[in-house]
N, C-alpha and C positions, 0 to 999 in steps of 0.2 A: 504493499499500499504506500506508494509515494507520497510525499509530503514536503511542504516548505516550512521550516523553522526560522525565527529570526532571533539573532543575539546583537543586541545594541544596533537594531534596524538593518543589520547585514543579513542577507539571505544565506541559509544553510539547507541544501537539499537532503533530504533523509528519507528512509524506507522503514515501515514498521514489519518485521518478520513475525507473522502470526504464529508459525510453529515454534519458533525459539522465544517468542514472546519478549523481544527487545528491538531497539531502533539501531540501524545502521546509517551513519552519516558520511557525507562527501568529506574525503581528506582533503582536497584541494579548497574547498569553500572554507574549511576550518583554518587551513594555513594562511590562506588569504585575510581572514579575520584576525588572527593572532598576530602575524607579522606585517600586514597592510603591504605585502610585497606586490609589485606590479607584475612579478614573473612567478606566482605561486608553484606552477608546475615545475620549474627550475628548482625552486626552493625544495620541494618535495623530493626531486631525483637526488639532490645532495644530501638531504637529510637521510634517505634510505641507505645511502652508502655509508654514512656515518654511523648511523644505527647498527649496521651489519659489523663494522669494525669494532664497535663498542660491545659486541656480544649478543645483540638482540638478534640472534639468527633465526628465530621462530617468526620474524616479522612477515615474511612471505605467506607463511600459513595463516596470519591473523588478518591480513588485508584481503578483501574480497573485491570482486567487480560486479557492479550491476549497472543496467543502463538507466541513467538519468537524464532527464531533459536539460539541454543547454540553451543559452541565450537565443540561438537562432530557431528554437522550437523543436529541433530534432533530439533524439536520444542517442547517447554514445556511452560506451562501457567507460565506467568511472571507478577509481579506488575508493572503497568504502570501509569503514571500520565501526565496531561496536564501542560503547562508552569505556568499557575496560581498556581495550587497546588504545583508545585515544588518550586515556589517562597517562599512559606509557609515553606516547608520542609527544604530549604537552610538556613533559618533564624535560624534554630535549630542545623545546623552543623557547629561548629567552623572550618573554613578553610581559609586560605589566598586566596584560589581560588574562594570563594564565589561570589565576585564582578565581576571578569572576567567572571565567568560562567553565572551570571545574564544577562551580555551583550551578551554573546553568544546565550543565549535562545531568547533574544529579536530579535537578527540578523536573527537566523534561521527562526522565525516565519515570520519576514518581508520578507525575501528572497521568501519564499514559496508563500506568497500573490503575490509578484511581478510576480513570475513564473505563477501563474495561469492567472495573466493579460496579461502577454507576455511569451508564451512557449518558445521563442527563448532563452530567459535569462537562462533557465534550461539547454539547450543544450550547451550554451557558457559557463557555469560554469563547465559542464560536460568536455567540451575540455580542460579547464584550468587545472582541475585535472589530466587529462591523459598527457597533456603536461609537467606538473611537474614531472610526474612519467618517463619521458624520452620517450615517444612514439612519432613517426614520425607523422607530419601532415596528410600524406595521410592514415596512419592507423587509425588516430583518426577519419577522416571523414567517414571511413567505419564503424567504430564501433559505431559511433553515428547514422549512417543510419540504421545500423542492429537493434539498439534498438528501433527506430521507426516502423521497419517492425515487429518486435516481439510484440510491443504494439497493433498494428493494428490487428495482429493474435490473441492475447489474449482478445482483445475487441469482437472480433468475436465469441470466445468460451463462453464469459461470456453471451453473449447475446442469446447463443444457448443451454444454460442449462448445460454447463460444468463447474463442480465445481473446484475452485481454490485449489492449493495444489496437492494432490495426482494425481487428473484425469489430470491436466496440465501436471504433470510429466509423466505420462503415454504416452500423446500425443507427447511431446517433446522428449522422448525416441524413439517413432516409426519414427518419422521424421529423428533423427539423425541415426538410424540403416539403413533407406533407402537411406540416404543421403551418410553417411561415412561408413557404414558398422560395426559401433560401437555404443554402447549406450553411454550416455554422462559420465557414471562412467568409463567405460572401456577407452574411450577417454582420461580422466583425468589421468589413470595410464599410458597410453601411453605417456603421455606428463611429466610424473614424478612429478605430482602434488598430494601431500599428505594430505594437510590441507583442511578441509571442507569448509573454508571461501574463498578458492581460486577459483575465477570465470573462468570457462573453456575458455569462449570468450575473456577474457582479456589475455589469452596466445594463441590465434589463429594467424596464419600468415594473410597476405592480402587475400589469395585465400580460405583459409577456411572460412573466414568471409564472403566471396563473396557467397560460396556454401551454407552456413548456412542461408543467406539471401535469396537465391533461393529457397531453401527447405521450408522456412516458408512463403515466399511471394506466391510460388505456391500452398501452402495448403490453405492460405486465399482465393485465387482465386477460388479454387475447391470448398471450404466450402460454399461460396457465390453462386456460380453457381448452386451446387447441394441443396442449402438450408439445409445443415446437422443439424440435432437436436440430441442432447444427446451424451453421449460418445461413443457408438457403430458406429453411422454415422461419427462422427468426427474422429474417430480412423482410420476408412477406409480411410478418406480424408488425413489425416496425412500421411500414408504409400503411397497414390498416390503422394501427393505433394513431399514427401521426394525422391520418385522414379525418379520423373522429375529432381531433382537436382543431384541424383545418377548416373543416365544415362548421364547427361552432364559431371559429374566429371570423369567417365570411359572414355568417349570420349576424353577429354582433356589429361587424362593419357597416351591413347594410341597413341595420336597425337605427345604429348611432351616428352613421355618416362620417365616423372617423376611423382612420386606419390604426391597427394594433401596432404593427411593426414601426418603430420610430428610429430616428437617428440620435435620439437623446443618449448619452452615456453617463457615467458616474459624475464626471466633473461638472455636466450641466445640471443633473440632478441635484448634486450638493449645493450648486449656486442658488437653485430654486428654493431649496429647504433653508439656506442661509437668509434668503430675502424674506421667506415666511416667518423665521425666528425675529428678524430685524422688525417686521411690521408687528409682531406680538408685543415687543418691548415698547412700542411708541403709545 
């Protein structure tokens, strides 16, 4: 389960290993944070040689490789390590951030274990992050609910032999096309989102989130009722589920006289919220 963590506003790519019940973190990201080096890969290469000379000969066994998304939006094999191995690496990196980072590592691990015991904590922390970014409570509730709907759908895909990554993307594209008449890539362009790390759903309006949920919830229902197996059957279900939402969207647009799909993104939405807040203060 890929994830993005932040240490002092710096992005650290991470993956939760369900079987081992622990996080794996991108070594390069952590070195960049601790050293502020403009060449973290070169630093890491030199550090590996140094550690081997110092007797840390199990390093190659401790460091794994996982495909993580890069700045260009593509996934590449990246060196990763668990918290225990990182503690050893940090000792070899002279940095004033070393101790704060160790505490951060312990906190991240503890919070994840808490969330496994009580899933509501994960949702609460998610709400707090969106709230800090300036989203309204009403929008946040829809976004959190949308994540739950999405998780329910991907769990069904996983059980039915659909492969994560490319095949999930194919099915998601079919739902989006049937719901909104746009692929996710075209939708991002429509909203003026140019950075690969910008999440389309974080820039949707309330109505866009609602129809996204309807498309995915309808697909989940069809997948279950038809017992869809493999990519072709699930692709048909995705088109059918998206069509349910697409027909509802068209009907609303016909009755309201307004398009559901909008070029508004988070920046414009947040500015609107600020103006509303300012008017409320007067």
